[in-house]
Structures are given as C-alpha cells and as structure tokens.
ROLUM-183776 format. One record per residue (C-alpha): residue number from 0; residue in three letters; y, x, z. Coordinates in pm, whole numbers. Last residue first. Example, Ala and Ser with C-alpha at 12.3 -4.5 7.8 and 13.67 -1.06 7.14 Angstrom:
BEGIN
{1 SER {-106 1367 714}},
{0 ALA {-450 1230 780}},
END
This chain:
BEGIN
{606 LYS {573 -3595 -2104}},
{605 HIS {842 -3341 -2032}},
{604 LYS {1102 -3519 -1823}},
{603 SER {845 -3663 -1584}},
{602 ALA {747 -3313 -1476}},
{601 PRO {1081 -3262 -1309}},
{600 THR {1280 -2961 -1433}},
{599 SER {1511 -2817 -1169}},
{598 CYS {1289 -2928 -884}},
{597 GLN {1494 -2865 -572}},
{596 THR {1569 -3231 -504}},
{595 SER {1200 -3304 -448}},
{594 SER {1194 -3058 -162}},
{593 VAL {1007 -2729 -168}},
{592 PRO {922 -2581 170}},
{591 THR {1110 -2273 295}},
{590 GLN {973 -1924 352}},
{589 PHE {886 -1854 -11}},
{588 LEU {1251 -1853 -125}},
{587 GLU {1337 -1614 158}},
{586 PRO {1155 -1334 -19}},
{585 ARG {857 -1191 174}},
{584 THR {920 -823 247}},
{583 GLN {875 -507 41}},
{582 HIS {978 -680 -278}},
{581 GLU {844 -551 -609}},
{580 VAL {1116 -525 -871}},
{579 VAL {1187 -641 -1226}},
{578 GLY {1536 -555 -1349}},
{577 PRO {1823 -424 -1141}},
{576 GLY {2182 -550 -1177}},
{575 GLY {2396 -586 -1490}},
{574 LEU {2619 -881 -1400}},
{573 PRO {2668 -1011 -1048}},
{572 PRO {2674 -1391 -1044}},
{571 GLN {2990 -1605 -1050}},
{570 TRP {2828 -1947 -1055}},
{569 VAL {2918 -2304 -1157}},
{568 GLU {2705 -2614 -1196}},
{567 PHE {2847 -2900 -1403}},
{566 GLY {2889 -3264 -1297}},
{565 HIS {3235 -3320 -1447}},
{564 SER {3392 -3282 -1101}},
{563 ARG {3203 -2952 -1077}},
{562 LEU {3409 -2811 -1363}},
{561 GLU {3737 -2923 -1204}},
{560 GLY {3642 -2783 -864}},
{559 ASP {3536 -2444 -998}},
{558 ILE {3853 -2407 -1202}},
{557 MET {4070 -2500 -904}},
{556 ASP {3876 -2264 -677}},
{555 LEU {3919 -1983 -930}},
{554 LEU {4292 -2053 -931}},
{553 THR {4307 -2030 -551}},
{552 GLN {4103 -1711 -566}},
{551 PRO {4372 -1546 -773}},
{550 THR {4255 -1384 -1102}},
{549 ASN {4287 -1011 -1036}},
{548 PRO {4119 -920 -1365}},
{547 LYS {4099 -1202 -1621}},
{546 LEU {3764 -1375 -1612}},
{545 PHE {3500 -1332 -1880}},
{544 ALA {3331 -1651 -1991}},
{543 PHE {2987 -1806 -1981}},
{542 VAL {2830 -2127 -2109}},
{541 SER {2486 -2259 -2027}},
{540 GLY {2234 -2499 -2177}},
{539 GLY {2345 -2757 -2428}},
{538 GLY {2230 -2724 -2789}},
{537 GLY {2273 -2349 -2746}},
{536 ALA {2000 -2088 -2790}},
{535 GLY {2134 -1844 -2536}},
{534 THR {2487 -1812 -2411}},
{533 MET {2749 -2054 -2533}},
{532 LYS {3100 -1921 -2539}},
{531 PRO {3399 -1928 -2309}},
{530 HIS {3771 -1900 -2391}},
{529 ILE {3984 -1872 -2077}},
{528 GLY {4358 -1938 -2092}},
{527 TYR {4341 -2186 -1804}},
{526 ARG {4357 -2489 -2032}},
{525 ALA {4085 -2321 -2239}},
{524 LEU {3850 -2355 -1942}},
{523 THR {3847 -2736 -1963}},
{522 THR {3822 -2745 -2344}},
{521 CYS {3529 -2503 -2342}},
{520 ILE {3346 -2700 -2074}},
{519 LEU {3402 -3024 -2267}},
{518 ASP {3277 -2865 -2591}},
{517 VAL {2961 -2756 -2408}},
{516 LYS {2907 -3116 -2302}},
{515 PRO {2957 -3231 -2663}},
{514 HIS {2683 -2992 -2789}},
{513 GLY {2674 -2697 -3030}},
{512 VAL {2371 -2543 -3203}},
{511 GLY {2451 -2629 -3564}},
{510 LEU {2526 -2284 -3707}},
{509 ALA {2893 -2386 -3725}},
{508 ILE {2890 -2433 -3347}},
{507 LEU {2753 -2082 -3312}},
{506 LEU {3035 -1952 -3532}},
{505 GLN {3291 -2127 -3312}},
{504 ASN {3138 -1963 -3005}},
{503 ASN {3158 -1618 -3160}},
{502 ILE {3528 -1662 -3236}},
{501 ARG {3614 -1779 -2884}},
{500 CYS {3403 -1510 -2719}},
{499 LEU {3566 -1241 -2936}},
{498 ASP {3911 -1362 -2829}},
{497 ASN {3824 -1342 -2459}},
{496 LEU {3665 -1001 -2515}},
{495 LYS {3991 -869 -2658}},
{494 SER {4212 -1016 -2386}},
{493 PHE {3973 -906 -2110}},
{492 THR {3978 -548 -2238}},
{491 ASP {4360 -550 -2242}},
{490 VAL {4364 -671 -1882}},
{489 ASN {4098 -414 -1794}},
{488 GLU {4299 -129 -1945}},
{487 GLY {4608 -227 -1750}},
{486 LYS {4414 -240 -1425}},
{485 GLU {4244 90 -1504}},
{484 SER {4578 263 -1551}},
{483 THR {4710 131 -1221}},
{482 ALA {4385 228 -1044}},
{481 SER {4398 576 -1198}},
{480 ILE {4754 637 -1081}},
{479 VAL {4671 512 -731}},
{478 SER {4343 708 -721}},
{477 ALA {4514 1026 -837}},
{476 SER {4761 992 -550}},
{475 SER {4481 939 -296}},
{474 ASN {4248 1219 -408}},
{473 ARG {3948 1129 -619}},
{472 LYS {3574 1144 -561}},
{471 GLY {3320 1075 -836}},
{470 GLY {3356 817 -1111}},
{469 GLY {2985 812 -1196}},
{468 VAL {2966 437 -1144}},
{467 TYR {3318 303 -1127}},
{466 SER {3538 204 -833}},
{465 SER {3786 -83 -832}},
{464 LEU {3572 -389 -763}},
{463 SER {3791 -483 -465}},
{462 SER {3483 -518 -245}},
{461 SER {3390 -161 -330}},
{460 ARG {3138 -87 -603}},
{459 VAL {2833 134 -602}},
{458 SER {2818 167 -224}},
{457 ALA {2657 -173 -178}},
{456 THR {2359 -61 -377}},
{455 ARG {2201 -154 -712}},
{454 THR {2506 -337 -844}},
{453 PRO {2634 -92 -1105}},
{452 GLN {2290 -30 -1261}},
{451 LEU {2352 135 -1597}},
{450 SER {2437 467 -1436}},
{449 HIS {2081 486 -1306}},
{448 HIS {1918 474 -1648}},
{447 ASP {2147 744 -1782}},
{446 GLN {2092 964 -1477}},
{445 GLU {1717 946 -1518}},
{444 VAL {1713 1095 -1866}},
{443 MET {1562 858 -2118}},
{442 ASN {1243 962 -2293}},
{441 GLY {1131 616 -2403}},
{440 GLY {1319 298 -2325}},
{439 PHE {1679 189 -2306}},
{438 PRO {1807 461 -2535}},
{437 GLY {2154 600 -2457}},
{436 LEU {2487 487 -2592}},
{435 GLY {2818 666 -2626}},
{434 ASN {2806 655 -3005}},
{433 GLU {2563 950 -2996}},
{432 GLN {2424 1020 -2652}},
{431 VAL {2603 1011 -2322}},
{430 THR {2487 1231 -2035}},
{429 SER {2576 1572 -2174}},
{428 GLY {2900 1440 -2318}},
{427 THR {3045 1383 -1979}},
{426 ASP {3383 1272 -2097}},
{425 GLY {3699 1366 -1919}},
{424 GLY {3873 1226 -1616}},
{423 GLY {3869 1169 -1242}},
{422 ASN {3803 1521 -1115}},
{421 GLU {3440 1425 -1055}},
{420 GLU {3387 1355 -1425}},
{419 LEU {3418 1009 -1568}},
{418 LEU {3158 847 -1793}},
{417 PRO {3293 733 -2127}},
{416 ARG {3354 358 -2146}},
{415 HIS {3126 96 -2305}},
{414 LEU {3252 -262 -2296}},
{413 ILE {3504 -238 -2579}},
{412 LYS {3280 -46 -2819}},
{411 ALA {2990 -282 -2745}},
{410 ALA {3217 -583 -2800}},
{409 ASP {3319 -452 -3143}},
{408 LEU {2954 -413 -3240}},
{407 SER {2870 -762 -3114}},
{406 ILE {3161 -917 -3306}},
{405 ALA {3056 -734 -3624}},
{404 ASP {2705 -875 -3590}},
{403 ILE {2845 -1225 -3543}},
{402 SER {3040 -1181 -3867}},
{401 GLY {2728 -1064 -4050}},
{400 PHE {2530 -1361 -3918}},
{399 MET {2804 -1585 -4055}},
{398 ALA {2768 -1413 -4392}},
{397 ASP {2396 -1486 -4381}},
{396 VAL {2475 -1849 -4305}},
{395 VAL {2696 -1887 -4612}},
{394 GLU {2467 -1696 -4848}},
{393 PRO {2151 -1878 -4739}},
{392 PHE {2287 -2234 -4726}},
{391 LYS {1980 -2462 -4704}},
{390 LYS {1731 -2197 -4589}},
{389 LEU {1981 -2061 -4338}},
{388 ARG {2045 -2414 -4212}},
{387 GLU {1670 -2466 -4170}},
{386 LYS {1634 -2143 -3972}},
{385 VAL {1933 -2233 -3755}},
{384 THR {1776 -2566 -3664}},
{383 GLN {1437 -2399 -3609}},
{382 VAL {1590 -2161 -3356}},
{381 MET {1747 -2461 -3183}},
{380 ARG {1412 -2642 -3169}},
{379 ALA {1231 -2335 -3036}},
{378 THR {1496 -2291 -2767}},
{377 ASN {1464 -2648 -2644}},
{376 ARG {1772 -2767 -2462}},
{375 GLU {1835 -2904 -2118}},
{374 VAL {2185 -3037 -2069}},
{373 LYS {2288 -2945 -1716}},
{372 SER {2606 -2791 -1863}},
{371 ASN {2544 -2484 -1650}},
{370 VAL {2860 -2275 -1615}},
{369 LEU {2877 -1899 -1565}},
{368 ILE {3198 -1717 -1469}},
{367 VAL {3216 -1344 -1524}},
{366 ARG {3434 -1077 -1366}},
{365 LEU {3537 -763 -1547}},
{364 ASP {3545 -416 -1395}},
{363 PRO {3489 -203 -1704}},
{362 LEU {3130 -98 -1777}},
{361 ASN {3029 260 -1701}},
{360 LYS {2737 257 -1943}},
{359 LEU {2622 28 -2220}},
{358 HIS {2256 114 -2258}},
{357 GLU {2073 102 -2588}},
{356 ILE {1769 -111 -2672}},
{355 ARG {1544 70 -2914}},
{354 HIS {1569 -17 -3279}},
{353 GLY {1381 -252 -3512}},
{352 PRO {1591 -546 -3407}},
{351 LYS {1937 -445 -3281}},
{350 PHE {2016 -435 -2911}},
{349 SER {2311 -345 -2696}},
{348 ALA {2254 -333 -2321}},
{347 VAL {2365 -448 -1981}},
{346 GLY {2147 -372 -1677}},
{345 GLY {1797 -496 -1600}},
{344 PHE {1482 -323 -1727}},
{343 THR {1227 -606 -1725}},
{342 CYS {1457 -910 -1746}},
{341 VAL {1661 -732 -2015}},
{340 ALA {1348 -651 -2216}},
{339 ALA {1193 -995 -2175}},
{338 ASP {1511 -1163 -2296}},
{337 LEU {1560 -926 -2590}},
{336 GLY {1210 -966 -2730}},
{335 SER {1334 -1138 -3045}},
{334 ALA {1120 -1443 -2966}},
{333 ARG {963 -1685 -3215}},
{332 GLY {765 -1987 -3097}},
{331 HIS {980 -2009 -2785}},
{330 ILE {712 -2054 -2518}},
{329 LEU {436 -1866 -2698}},
{328 SER {688 -1592 -2782}},
{327 GLU {739 -1545 -2408}},
{326 ALA {379 -1430 -2368}},
{325 ALA {415 -1162 -2637}},
{324 THR {746 -1044 -2491}},
{323 ALA {596 -1035 -2140}},
{322 TRP {310 -809 -2255}},
{321 LYS {549 -573 -2433}},
{320 ARG {802 -562 -2152}},
{319 ILE {540 -496 -1884}},
{318 ILE {404 -203 -2085}},
{317 ASP {761 -74 -2125}},
{316 LEU {812 -96 -1750}},
{315 HIS {502 120 -1712}},
{314 ASP {645 384 -1944}},
{313 GLU {980 382 -1765}},
{312 GLU {838 420 -1414}},
{311 TRP {830 111 -1197}},
{310 THR {1062 -70 -958}},
{309 LEU {1084 -83 -581}},
{308 ASN {1274 -291 -329}},
{307 GLY {1444 -81 -60}},
{306 GLN {1701 -347 28}},
{305 GLU {1979 -125 -111}},
{304 ASP {1838 -150 -461}},
{303 ALA {1584 -15 -708}},
{302 VAL {1390 251 -519}},
{301 ILE {1138 403 -760}},
{300 SER {766 414 -676}},
{299 PRO {615 97 -822}},
{298 PRO {240 53 -783}},
{297 PRO {24 165 -1075}},
{296 ILE {-27 -33 -1398}},
{295 LEU {-360 -166 -1521}},
{294 GLY {-490 -190 -1163}},
{293 ALA {-575 -560 -1190}},
{292 THR {-319 -647 -922}},
{291 GLN {-60 -441 -1105}},
{290 LEU {-115 -603 -1443}},
{289 LEU {-129 -951 -1288}},
{288 SER {193 -911 -1086}},
{287 THR {389 -752 -1369}},
{286 ALA {277 -997 -1639}},
{285 ILE {354 -1298 -1419}},
{284 CYS {699 -1170 -1321}},
{283 VAL {791 -1065 -1676}},
{282 CYS {671 -1398 -1816}},
{281 TYR {881 -1595 -1569}},
{280 ALA {1189 -1376 -1627}},
{279 GLY {1159 -1428 -2004}},
{278 SER {1120 -1803 -1966}},
{277 SER {1409 -1828 -1718}},
{276 GLY {1634 -1630 -1952}},
{275 LEU {1960 -1806 -1874}},
{274 GLY {1974 -2033 -2180}},
{273 VAL {1968 -2371 -2004}},
{272 CYS {1600 -2467 -2034}},
{271 SER {1509 -2372 -1679}},
{270 PRO {1740 -2361 -1381}},
{269 LEU {1799 -2036 -1195}},
{268 LYS {1674 -1950 -849}},
{267 PHE {1318 -2010 -967}},
{266 ARG {991 -2007 -774}},
{265 VAL {647 -1905 -895}},
{264 THR {327 -1928 -691}},
{263 ALA {20 -1732 -802}},
{262 LYS {-317 -1769 -629}},
{261 VAL {-565 -1507 -739}},
{260 ALA {-934 -1468 -818}},
{259 LEU {-1030 -1103 -826}},
{258 LEU {-1097 -873 -1119}},
{257 ASP {-1358 -624 -1008}},
{256 GLN {-1268 -265 -931}},
{255 GLN {-1420 16 -1135}},
{254 VAL {-1212 13 -1451}},
{253 ALA {-852 -49 -1337}},
{252 PRO {-937 122 -1008}},
{251 SER {-997 452 -1194}},
{250 ASP {-1348 603 -1221}},
{249 ALA {-1358 590 -1602}},
{248 ARG {-1022 762 -1618}},
{247 LEU {-722 581 -1760}},
{246 ASN {-495 745 -2017}},
{245 GLY {-391 399 -2141}},
{244 PRO {-706 378 -2347}},
{243 LEU {-997 557 -2176}},
{242 LEU {-1041 925 -2098}},
{241 PRO {-1388 1073 -2051}},
{240 THR {-1568 824 -2279}},
{239 PRO {-1930 822 -2172}},
{238 THR {-2167 1064 -2350}},
{237 SER {-2505 947 -2485}},
{236 THR {-2380 635 -2652}},
{235 PRO {-2493 299 -2527}},
{234 THR {-2678 76 -2774}},
{233 PRO {-2476 -231 -2853}},
{232 THR {-2553 -552 -2661}},
{231 SER {-2599 -864 -2866}},
{230 THR {-2403 -1161 -2735}},
{229 PRO {-2188 -1224 -3041}},
{228 PHE {-1897 -1457 -2964}},
{227 VAL {-1890 -1835 -2996}},
{226 PRO {-2251 -1854 -2890}},
{225 PRO {-2495 -2075 -3083}},
{224 ALA {-2632 -2353 -2863}},
{223 THR {-3005 -2343 -2783}},
{222 SER {-2965 -2122 -2478}},
{221 GLN {-3269 -1968 -2314}},
{220 ALA {-3259 -1901 -1941}},
{219 GLY {-3356 -1573 -1776}},
{218 PRO {-3009 -1510 -1631}},
{217 SER {-2788 -1818 -1678}},
{216 PRO {-2685 -1898 -2031}},
{215 LEU {-2319 -1839 -2116}},
{214 PRO {-2122 -2158 -2142}},
{213 THR {-2016 -2290 -2482}},
{212 LEU {-1656 -2273 -2598}},
{211 PRO {-1572 -2533 -2861}},
{210 PRO {-1290 -2337 -3028}},
{209 VAL {-929 -2463 -3011}},
{208 PRO {-789 -2476 -3361}},
{207 LEU {-523 -2226 -3471}},
{206 SER {-163 -2348 -3499}},
{205 LEU {-54 -2186 -3172}},
{204 ALA {-173 -1845 -3293}},
{203 ILE {20 -1873 -3621}},
{202 GLU {338 -1974 -3436}},
{201 ALA {289 -1685 -3191}},
{200 GLU {243 -1429 -3469}},
{199 SER {558 -1558 -3635}},
{198 LYS {559 -1780 -3941}},
{197 GLU {765 -1748 -4259}},
{196 PRO {806 -1380 -4195}},
{195 GLN {1146 -1250 -4079}},
{194 ALA {1310 -999 -4306}},
{193 SER {1280 -641 -4189}},
{192 THR {1238 -436 -3873}},
{191 ALA {1156 -729 -3648}},
{190 GLY {1233 -736 -3280}},
{189 ILE {1192 -474 -3014}},
{188 VAL {1043 -137 -3093}},
{187 SER {689 -36 -3003}},
{186 LEU {630 -410 -3014}},
{185 ASN {512 -424 -3374}},
{184 THR {399 -784 -3418}},
{183 ARG {39 -823 -3530}},
{182 HIS {-82 -1084 -3778}},
{181 LEU {-457 -1021 -3787}},
{180 GLY {-609 -988 -4134}},
{179 GLU {-890 -751 -4050}},
{178 PRO {-1082 -770 -3725}},
{177 LEU {-1050 -467 -3494}},
{176 PRO {-1382 -287 -3477}},
{175 PRO {-1598 -313 -3163}},
{174 ALA {-1558 -33 -2909}},
{173 PRO {-1871 171 -2850}},
{172 LEU {-2057 131 -2519}},
{171 GLY {-2046 441 -2302}},
{170 ARG {-2038 264 -1967}},
{169 ALA {-1670 353 -1932}},
{168 LEU {-1607 194 -2272}},
{167 ARG {-1766 -132 -2159}},
{166 SER {-1565 -131 -1836}},
{165 LEU {-1245 -71 -2029}},
{164 GLY {-1321 -375 -2247}},
{163 SER {-1390 -592 -1943}},
{162 LYS {-1065 -480 -1780}},
{161 ARG {-872 -542 -2100}},
{160 HIS {-1023 -886 -2154}},
{159 ALA {-944 -985 -1795}},
{158 VAL {-581 -871 -1831}},
{157 GLY {-546 -1055 -2162}},
{156 LEU {-707 -1366 -2016}},
{155 LEU {-450 -1371 -1737}},
{154 LEU {-160 -1297 -1971}},
{153 TYR {-261 -1570 -2216}},
{152 TRP {-336 -1800 -1925}},
{151 PHE {10 -1763 -1775}},
{150 ALA {173 -1818 -2115}},
{149 LEU {-38 -2133 -2161}},
{148 ILE {58 -2266 -1818}},
{147 ALA {429 -2210 -1888}},
{146 LEU {387 -2376 -2230}},
{145 HIS {224 -2683 -2078}},
{144 GLN {493 -2715 -1814}},
{143 VAL {775 -2673 -2067}},
{142 GLY {639 -2953 -2282}},
{141 CYS {436 -2886 -2600}},
{140 GLN {114 -3082 -2562}},
{139 ASP {-37 -3208 -2888}},
{138 GLU {-318 -2953 -2899}},
{137 CYS {-436 -3031 -2547}},
{136 SER {-433 -2771 -2274}},
{135 GLY {-733 -2742 -2042}},
{134 SER {-652 -2385 -1938}},
{133 LEU {-985 -2259 -2068}},
{132 LYS {-943 -2417 -2412}},
{131 ARG {-581 -2318 -2457}},
{130 ALA {-659 -1964 -2345}},
{129 ILE {-942 -1941 -2600}},
{128 PRO {-709 -2052 -2883}},
{127 VAL {-441 -1812 -2749}},
{126 LEU {-660 -1502 -2719}},
{125 ILE {-747 -1394 -3073}},
{124 GLU {-432 -1501 -3257}},
{123 LEU {-212 -1382 -2971}},
{122 SER {-359 -1034 -2998}},
{121 PRO {-371 -856 -2663}},
{120 PRO {-71 -642 -2567}},
{119 GLN {-14 -337 -2784}},
{118 ASP {-11 39 -2734}},
{117 GLU {-373 86 -2625}},
{116 GLU {-538 -188 -2826}},
{115 ILE {-848 -340 -2668}},
{114 PRO {-1137 -405 -2903}},
{113 TYR {-1264 -750 -3005}},
{112 GLU {-1620 -888 -3015}},
{111 ALA {-1792 -761 -2701}},
{110 ALA {-1464 -759 -2508}},
{109 LEU {-1402 -1122 -2603}},
{108 ARG {-1746 -1221 -2475}},
{107 ASP {-1687 -1042 -2146}},
{106 ALA {-1342 -1202 -2108}},
{105 ALA {-1479 -1552 -2171}},
{104 LYS {-1743 -1505 -1902}},
{103 LEU {-1486 -1363 -1659}},
{102 LEU {-1244 -1653 -1708}},
{101 ASP {-1516 -1914 -1656}},
{100 LYS {-1631 -1734 -1340}},
{99 LEU {-1278 -1744 -1197}},
{98 MET {-1279 -2125 -1184}},
{97 TRP {-951 -2306 -1250}},
{96 THR {-678 -2473 -1042}},
{95 LYS {-338 -2614 -1139}},
{94 GLU {-28 -2739 -954}},
{93 VAL {279 -2794 -1172}},
{92 GLY {589 -2997 -1073}},
{91 LEU {829 -2764 -1251}},
{90 ASP {1006 -2632 -939}},
{89 PRO {669 -2632 -761}},
{88 LEU {507 -2398 -1015}},
{87 SER {171 -2329 -851}},
{86 LEU {-110 -2156 -1037}},
{85 TYR {-444 -2115 -862}},
{84 ILE {-754 -1929 -974}},
{83 ARG {-1073 -2015 -788}},
{82 GLY {-1353 -1796 -656}},
{81 ASP {-1307 -1916 -297}},
{80 ALA {-1160 -1595 -153}},
{79 SER {-832 -1609 -344}},
{78 THR {-614 -1300 -375}},
{77 TYR {-248 -1361 -316}},
{76 LEU {47 -1351 -555}},
{75 SER {405 -1449 -483}},
{74 VAL {631 -1481 -785}},
{73 TYR {1010 -1489 -795}},
{72 THR {1267 -1571 -1064}},
{71 ARG {1617 -1433 -1011}},
{70 LEU {1979 -1534 -1046}},
{69 ASP {2129 -1186 -1023}},
{68 ILE {2230 -1165 -1387}},
{67 SER {2092 -922 -1644}},
{66 GLY {2296 -835 -1949}},
{65 ALA {2296 -898 -2322}},
{64 ILE {2471 -767 -2633}},
{63 ALA {2328 -857 -2975}},
{62 THR {2312 -678 -3309}},
{61 ARG {2173 -833 -3629}},
{60 GLY {1816 -841 -3764}},
{59 TYR {1757 -1210 -3821}},
{58 VAL {1659 -1305 -3465}},
{57 VAL {1970 -1120 -3349}},
{56 ALA {2189 -1362 -3545}},
{55 HIS {2059 -1640 -3318}},
{54 GLU {2242 -1490 -3019}},
{53 GLY {2490 -1211 -3095}},
{52 PHE {2723 -1181 -2798}},
{51 LEU {2708 -1198 -2418}},
{50 ILE {2347 -1303 -2404}},
{49 ILE {2291 -1394 -2042}},
{48 LYS {1994 -1287 -1840}},
{47 GLY {1785 -1392 -1543}},
{46 PRO {1654 -1134 -1305}},
{45 ALA {1291 -1049 -1223}},
{44 SER {1103 -1087 -896}},
{43 VAL {772 -965 -753}},
{42 PHE {601 -1036 -421}},
{41 LEU {242 -927 -351}},
{40 GLY {52 -1074 -57}},
{39 GLY {136 -1053 312}},
{38 HIS {-175 -891 456}},
{37 GLN {-345 -1194 615}},
{36 SER {-280 -1402 303}},
{35 THR {-483 -1157 97}},
{34 THR {-293 -935 -144}},
{33 ASN {-400 -603 -4}},
{32 ARG {-192 -335 -174}},
{31 HIS {-474 -86 -206}},
{30 MET {-562 -266 -530}},
{29 PRO {-266 -117 -711}},
{28 SER {-337 233 -584}},
{27 ALA {-164 434 -317}},
{26 THR {-308 778 -247}},
{25 ALA {23 961 -242}},
{24 SER {167 700 -12}},
{23 VAL {529 639 -88}},
{22 SER {764 752 188}},
{21 SER {757 1104 53}},
{20 GLY {969 1009 -243}},
{19 ALA {1073 648 -286}},
{18 ARG {1242 760 -603}},
{17 SER {1602 675 -662}},
{16 THR {1793 413 -858}},
{15 SER {2163 476 -845}},
{14 GLY {2372 382 -546}},
{13 SER {2639 646 -580}},
{12 PRO {2511 837 -279}},
{11 SER {2167 869 -442}},
{10 ASP {1866 922 -218}},
{9 LEU {1867 575 -68}},
{8 ALA {1826 579 307}},
{7 GLN {1499 568 499}},
{6 ASP {1518 446 855}},
{5 GLY {1236 193 829}},
{4 GLY {1019 415 614}},
{3 ILE {910 253 289}},
{2 VAL {539 188 246}},
{1 VAL {349 124 -77}},
{0 MET {0 0 0}},
END
C-alpha cells in the first residue's frame, strides 16, 4: 500500500508535482493496496474539463484549447468476496450486479482467439458485442445509463482479456494472430491524422450484432452447442516468454494474481450531459481503478496536490488516456480524445489531431465563470448535426472550421507567457520548446509538467492571484512595478479573449449547435461587458466566460444572482489543476448518503 508520512511536506516550494520519495513503499504493488471494506478501498478522482476554444472543429483536424476544472468525478472500488461484480452510479440511478465467473469465461475465450496489443487498448469491434451481451444491454438502448454501463463493461472485459492473455503467454502458449480487417484507431497520438472516416471504430463496434454466448462446459461434461470462440488448446512452446507485453515479467502481479470481483461506486460533483467532460472523467476513473487493481499499472508515486494525493508516471498516464479514450468513444460515438486526455493529465493545453497535446505554461491570472444552462444535450447528436451540415455545405463549413482554428491559435499565443527567471524577467528557453509549448505526453521534462499545474498547492498562487508559477522571488519595489505591468497585461489579455469568445460562439451557433437558453445566458452577461461561449458540444450544456481582472465582488454577486434567477447554476472553479489522482483518504462525497435531489440525471429522463 502506498503510504505518505503524516508530517511529509511537498518537495517543491512552488507547489509543483513532486515524487512521494522515501515515503512510498519500495515493495508496493497494485494488489498490495487491499481494497476490501476493512482496509478502506481504492479512491480515484479525475477533473472535469472545459473546451476554451475549438470544439467541433477539433473533430475535423483543427486546433482546440482545453483545461481541467476542479469539479471532479470520484470512484471508490472495493474487492467483493461473494464472486459478484457491482456497479453503482447513484447520481444516474444505476445499480447493477453480475457474476465474476461469466466475465472470466468470456475473457479466457477471447484470449484464445485474439491477441493483446501492447500499445493499444482492446479492440472495440472485438469486445463491445461481447460486453453488450454480458452486461445485459439491449440493442435499442442508448440512454446515458446504458452507455455508462457499456463503457464500464468494455474496460472490465478489456482488463480481464489482457490478464488472461498475459497468463497464456507466461505459460508459453503462443499468441493468436490479430484478425484482418479490424478498424483500429491510432491512439499513439490523439485524434485523427487525416480526413475522418465515414464511421468511427466505436460506431462500427456498436453496430455489430450481439453474439449468442454459450456457457463453457463444466469439467468432464460434453457440450453439444458450438462454442463462440475456439476451445482448442495450442501446444505450449518449450521456452516461456521472458518479458511480456507492457514490459511485464511472467512473475509480476499482473500475470500471477487472479482478477477479483469488485464493487465500483461512482459519484459526480459535476452534472452530466452539459459539456463539462463528465463522460471523459468517468472513463478515466474507471480505467484507472480497474487497471491498477488488476496490476496492469503500478501504484501512483508522484505527489499531485497539497493534500498528498498521488498521480502516476507519464507512461502510465498515457495508458490510462488510451483506454479511457476508447471507452469514451462508446458514449459519444466519435471522440477526439481531448476530454480523456485533459481529465487524465490535467492542466491547460493546446491540441491538434494527429499531434501530441502541448502545454500552455505560465498562464495569465484570469478568472473564469462557468454557467450550466441545465439543458441536457447529447454529444453524439450534436456531432452528427455538424457532420450533416458539413456534408450539405462543405466549403462553407470547412471555412468556418478554418476560422475556429485561427481563433484557437490566437488564443494559445495570448494565454501562453514565457516563464520568468528568478530576477523577475527573461525567458527560460531551456524549459520552453519551440513556439513556447512543450509536449503533453512522451519524454517531457518534469519541470514542464509541473509548471502547468498552477493550483496544485496553496503556495502556487496567493489569495490575490498575483504570483506566477516559476516567477521566483522578487524584491518589494520590483514586485510593485511587476504587479502594475501584469495588471495592464491581464486587462488587455481579457479584452482579446473576450472578443475571441464572442466570435467563436457565433460560429458555433452557425454550425447549428446553439440553444435559446444559451442565448439568454449570453445576453445576460453581455450587459456586463462579458462575452461567453458554449463549451463542449453545445445544444444546451454549459457556457463559460473570462472575467475581467479585479472585477469587484459586488458585481460578481449581481451577475451570480441574475443568472440564478433564471434557474442556471453558476461556478467559479479553479482552472488547470491536477488530473487523475488516487486519494489517500476517503473523499467526503462517499461519507454522505445520496438523496433524491442529488441525482443530476434521473433514470426516468433516459428511457
């Protein structure tokens, strides 16, 4: 079990992510974290996200800017001693139970027929029809509850398939060949690298028929029904594989330890279906907890915030991202991967399909207001609306995508600022790559990743929001001059971003994803000189806006009151905080019972 000393302080004085160091047991393994109810279970959370600029255009190869927000999704996971798998989504009205033995039988048959792919999550085409059958889903179900269950089962079956496949390889059994003709999405980078295909991998997988799974015969019994998967056992090779996919050894916990039945409970601090990344955060939480419990990723070892919560190494976060992206595509039909990436890594980033996500560092001190219209929208339906408009007016819509791309690129230049040296000025070229951006994944130097997280500790920013990550120490006179200069810069930055939000929002309306409630929010804020934009798929959902620096609290209270008088929800969440973390103590959300008023998406709304 990962243990943090009670008096341990964060290593970095600026609040950047730091390693747990000697306080992390050197012998810790994923299964050493006892997840029985007597030992506290496993608690994981991931942030929500807002797309600042570029939604919809990003699906067609353009640039988008997105950031994490501290409205988080939480999962608690315990092992189950009764051989049953439990999934509880109280905020969605879901309580489901399945038998572990059915999962294990299906996983063994899958492992005998299909190989595991080291750098990819399991094939949606292969697993989704089986997951639909085992989860009890019907072909005509498409509500949010059904899709959440299907995403859970895809990840669960994928983990079981991988463990069974690793076990076969460890026993010296050869891997079966990968079937030809599979539609595989390249997740080594995020998003497509060329024109979008007519159907995504998820859409193809969801259109496949559910197979009539037949039970495996009991030992010694003869089955008259033909098996869905071949049951012949290949002849073992003479020498077992010394190193398995994922650089796992044959004696590692991921191979040797049995997959246990689990009880997963998911709670949301952000509403679903309003464009705040609840689907991405859900998939990230489920993928993380299942992968770690199964031993497919190690325990986290990097301190992520002032509470001592931990996050994972870059390569393990990238595994989480890939699995969560595949699962999220089942919910949305076609996902760019941006939501899952931001919910996994946190921070604020620029993204273009076919490229790695790039950090925006040393962000200016701008405040954000977030408004929930309380109009639930369907992301897949909005994506389809834009797709149909593109097909109807290809040149017009493509030009609109180009304009949105230009807005995102301008916003990235405005938001990113060169890191400051300890004397209060100058660029630190050694820590900023070309164009002032550093890669989100891959071989990223630790300082770059840390500088992205301005809210990781209380020492990062003062209550007046006047200090910058990497700003170093300044004398009093230099601080006054710098503060005055920064104030002027932030006002100018707000003015530019305010205009870009207004233009981008009008383009989204022209793409057909507007809504009268969103128009009302925009009209209300415009009276205060604030121009918001939709964030996410549109058709309702949420709206965000940048706030002018030093906006008086009395004015913020007036804005808040007027918006709430129309029935909207209003937040001012921190922007750009940590991504997925493992909590060292039980989150408060799991210490209080769920009331009927807490359900953000009642089951009756998604018949």
